[in-house]
N, C-alpha and C positions, 0 to 999 in steps of 0.2 A: 513756682518759680517763674518770674517774668524776665525774659531775656530780650532786651532791645537796646539799640544805640541811644544813649541818653542825649538830651538836648545840650547838656553841659559839655559833653564830649565833642559834639558837632561844633559848638560855639568855640571850643578851645583850639580848633585847627587854625593854624597861622599860615597864610599864603606867603610865598617868597616874592619879593619885588622882582619883576621881570629882568631888570638890568643886572641883578646879581647872578642869574642863572644863564643868561644869553651866551656867555663865553664858553659854557660847558657843552654847547651843541647837542642838547638832549633830544631824544625822539619827541615828536610833536605831542603825542598823548601824555607822556610823562611830564613834559614842560608845562602843558596846559593844566594838568592836575596840580602840580606843585605851585603854580602861580595863581591859580583860581581858587583852589580848595585848601591846599597846604598840608602840613604835617602837624601833629600835636607839639606842644611846647617841649623843649628839650629835657625837662625834668623827668626823673626816673618813674616809670610805671611798673608796678609789681605785677608781672604776668606769671611768675613762679616765685616761690620763696627764695630761690638762690640766684635769680637772674633778673635784675632790674633792667628794663628797656629804656634806654636814654637816646633820644633823637639828637643828632648833631645840629649845632646852630646853622651850619652850612654843609650841604651834601658835598662829597668830593669824588672825583673820578679816580678809579684805581684799577690797575692791572694786577691780577692775582697770579702769582708765580706758576701755579699748577692748573690754571683755568684758561680756556681759550679766549673768551670774550672779555670786553672791558665792562666794568661795573661802576655804578653810582652808589657809594656807601652812604646810607642814611641814618643808621643808628647802631649803637653798641648794646650788646646783651651781656656785658661783663664776661664771665667765664663761659657763656654759651655762644660766644662769637659775635658776628656782626650781621646786620640786615643790609641787604644790598639789592639794587635793581640791575638786571642784565640789560645793558644798553642795546643789545641786538634784538632780544625777544621781548623786553620790557617786563619780564617775569620777576617776581620778588623771591629772593633766596635768603636763607640763614647760611652764613659761611662759618662752619665749625673748624676749629683748629684740631688737626689730627696729630699723629706721631710724626716725629722728624724723619725725613728721608735720609739716605746714606750720605748726603752732603751737609746734613744738619739743618736743612730748611723744614719748617713746619708745613706739613701737607694740609691743604685747605679742602674741606669737604662741603660742597654745595648741597643744601637741603631745600627742596622746593617748598615755597609757602603759598604764593598766589600767582595768578596769571597777569595781574596788574597792581600798581600801587593803590589805585582806588579800591580794589577788592581787599587788599591787605588792610587798609585803614578802616574799612567797614568791618572786617573780621576782627580786628583789634578792638573796635568799639563794642562789638557783641561779646568778645571774650572778657573784656573788663567788666561788663554787666554781669556775666555769669560767674566769673572766678570768685568774687567775694561771697556771692550767695552760696556757692558750692562749699567754700571754706566754713561758712557759718553753719551749713547743714551738717557737715562732717563733725564740727565741734559739738553740735547738739546731739548727734548720734553717739559720739564718743562719751558724752556725759551720761547717757542712758546705758550704753554698752561699751565698756573699755576695750572689748575685743573687736569692735566694729572695724571693717576694712573696706576700702573702695575696691579692692581686688574682688570682693564678693558682691559688689553692687555697681558693676560697670554700667548698668542701665541709668545711673545718675548722670551719665555723660550724653545720653541720647538727645536731650533737648538742645544742647550746644552743637552737637554734631549735625543735627537737622538744620539749625540756623546757619552754620558755616557752609553747609551744602547748598542752601538757598542762595547764598552770596557767590560762592565759587565752588561748583561741584568737584572740580579737579583737586581742590585743596585738601580734601579728606579721602581721596580715592585710595591711597596706599598708606599703610601704617608708618612708613618711614618719613612721610611728608610732615612738615612743621606743625600744622594745625592738628592733624590727626595724632601726632606724637604728644601734643599738649593735652590731649584728651585721654592720656594713659594714667592710671592710678599712681604710678611712682613719681609723677611730675608734681602733684599737689604738695 
């Protein structure tokens, strides 16, 4: 299995014009990344079978009711929530919708993804390279053995875990973190 960020993925990143983001008063590193490197086109990426990742045409600033800091929302993950950048720390989070509180407001649960937007974009590029190869390998194994289960073959995730760790060691440190969770057999 060859896992690397493809040239096509790198070439697909679209920088935002500086004038469109200046009014958002973003932290310097985030502003520079978004205006010099950019994000993937907004079209949906299949990162799991049930959650297409769709980047917004324009990121937007948002205060989340149950979270202290201000966030820059960059993408939707359909039923899995949103991807957002904490404006104070510049860390990337998945914001999951939890149960409603006693006032009827949906509780928002931040799940750490990466220390920076640059690391997230690199981890996504690596994941997109790996995910289809893993699905093909699973299909091949199921054709040979209908009882095949990733729960019995967790070592199949070792190559991607190692690559993610190279990009951002913190991203796979705990099982509850976004990328580590993506490497669980029930996600495929």
